[in-house]
C-alpha positions in Angstrom: 187.2 50.5 72.4 188.5 51.9 75.6 186.5 54.7 77.4 188.2 57.7 79.0 187.6 58.2 82.7 185.2 61.1 81.9 183.3 59.0 79.3 183.1 56.1 81.8 181.7 58.4 84.5 179.1 59.8 82.1 178.1 56.3 81.0 177.9 55.1 84.6 175.5 58.1 85.4 173.3 57.3 82.4 173.1 53.6 83.3 172.3 54.5 86.9 169.4 56.8 85.8 168.1 53.8 83.7 168.1 51.5 86.8 164.7 50.0 87.7 164.3 51.5 91.1 166.2 52.6 94.2 164.7 49.6 96.1 166.5 47.2 93.7 169.9 49.0 93.9 171.0 51.1 96.8 169.0 51.9 99.9 169.1 55.1 101.9 170.8 54.9 105.3 168.6 53.3 107.9 166.6 51.2 105.3 166.8 47.4 105.1 169.9 46.1 103.3 173.4 47.2 102.9 174.2 50.8 102.0 176.5 51.5 99.1 178.5 54.2 100.8 181.0 53.2 103.5 181.5 55.0 106.8 184.5 53.1 108.2 187.2 55.1 106.4 187.8 57.7 103.7 187.5 58.0 100.0 190.7 59.3 98.3 190.9 61.0 94.9 193.9 60.9 92.6 192.1 63.4 90.2 192.0 60.8 87.4 192.8 57.4 88.8 193.2 56.8 92.6 196.8 56.7 93.8 198.1 54.1 96.1 199.3 55.8 99.3 203.1 55.6 99.6 203.7 55.5 95.8 203.3 59.2 95.2 203.1 62.3 97.3 199.8 64.2 97.7 198.0 66.3 98.2 194.9 64.2 97.8 191.3 65.1 98.2 189.5 63.0 100.8 185.8 62.5 101.5 184.4 61.1 104.7 180.7 60.2 104.8 178.5 59.8 107.8 175.2 57.8 108.1 173.4 61.0 109.3 173.8 62.5 105.8 176.9 64.6 106.5 180.0 64.6 104.3 183.3 66.2 105.2 186.2 66.9 102.8 189.8 68.0 103.0 192.9 68.2 100.8 196.1 66.9 102.4 199.2 65.0 101.7 198.4 62.7 104.6 197.7 59.0 104.2 194.2 57.6 105.0 195.5 56.0 108.2 196.7 59.4 109.4 193.4 61.2 109.0 191.9 60.4 112.4 191.6 64.2 113.0 189.0 64.5 110.1 185.8 64.7 112.2 182.3 65.7 111.7 182.5 68.1 114.6 185.2 70.3 113.2 183.7 73.4 111.5 187.0 74.3 109.8 186.6 71.7 107.1 184.3 71.9 104.0 181.2 70.0 104.8 177.7 69.4 103.5 174.8 67.0 103.1 174.8 64.0 100.7 171.9 62.3 98.9 171.9 58.9 97.2 169.2 57.9 94.7 169.9 54.4 93.5 173.7 54.6 93.1 173.6 58.2 92.0 175.4 60.3 94.7 175.2 64.1 94.9 176.3 66.7 97.5 177.6 70.2 97.8 180.2 71.3 100.4 181.3 74.7 101.6 183.5 76.1 104.3 182.3 79.1 106.2 181.3 81.8 103.8 183.1 80.3 100.8 181.1 79.4 97.7 180.1 75.7 97.3 181.8 72.9 95.5 179.2 70.6 93.8 179.7 66.8 93.3 177.5 64.4 91.3 178.3 60.9 90.1 177.9 57.2 90.9 178.9 54.7 93.6 180.4 51.6 92.0 181.8 49.1 94.6 184.5 50.9 96.6 184.8 53.7 94.0 183.1 57.0 93.5 183.0 58.4 90.0 182.3 62.1 90.5 181.9 65.2 88.4 183.2 68.1 90.5 182.3 71.8 90.0 183.9 74.5 92.1 182.2 77.8 92.5 185.4 79.1 94.2 187.8 78.9 91.3 185.7 77.6 88.3 187.3 74.2 88.2 185.3 71.4 86.6 186.4 67.9 86.2 185.8 64.2 86.6 187.5 62.5 89.6 187.7 58.9 90.8 187.7 58.3 94.5 188.8 55.0 96.0 187.7 53.8 99.5 190.3 53.1 102.2 189.1 51.5 105.4 190.8 52.9 108.5 191.2 51.6 112.0 190.4 55.0 113.5 187.0 55.3 111.8 184.8 54.0 114.6 181.0 53.9 113.9 180.0 57.5 113.4 177.1 59.2 115.2 173.7 58.8 113.7 
């Protein structure tokens, strides 16, 4: 039996909640051990399965995480290697604070006075399986984000 992307994301969330403890899976930034989120690039969404840059035209949604708990997001047709301008210091992007319990990731982003966009899901290797809910336009859906390392993503400020 083959699971749909939505079913796989729900199953991954349920399995993550049944995990023994955060200490045995992911650790928050600054703790001993390797963190599950990566900070040396961006996560790209294809809105169902990630697209390989160059095979299709965007726009894509991108997420960039920082070790200090900040996440920044933007939608653009740019490729991951062209996103050096996506910085934590630019207040024109949607941004927020992320939390990770085990491998369950959650965060909300907003831009200025706009309503929030909520994300919750799991980190599995270099993929994020996220349920997205926009309070801007009512969109709800499951999205898969794939990590792309980039040369421009120097270590971010703590």
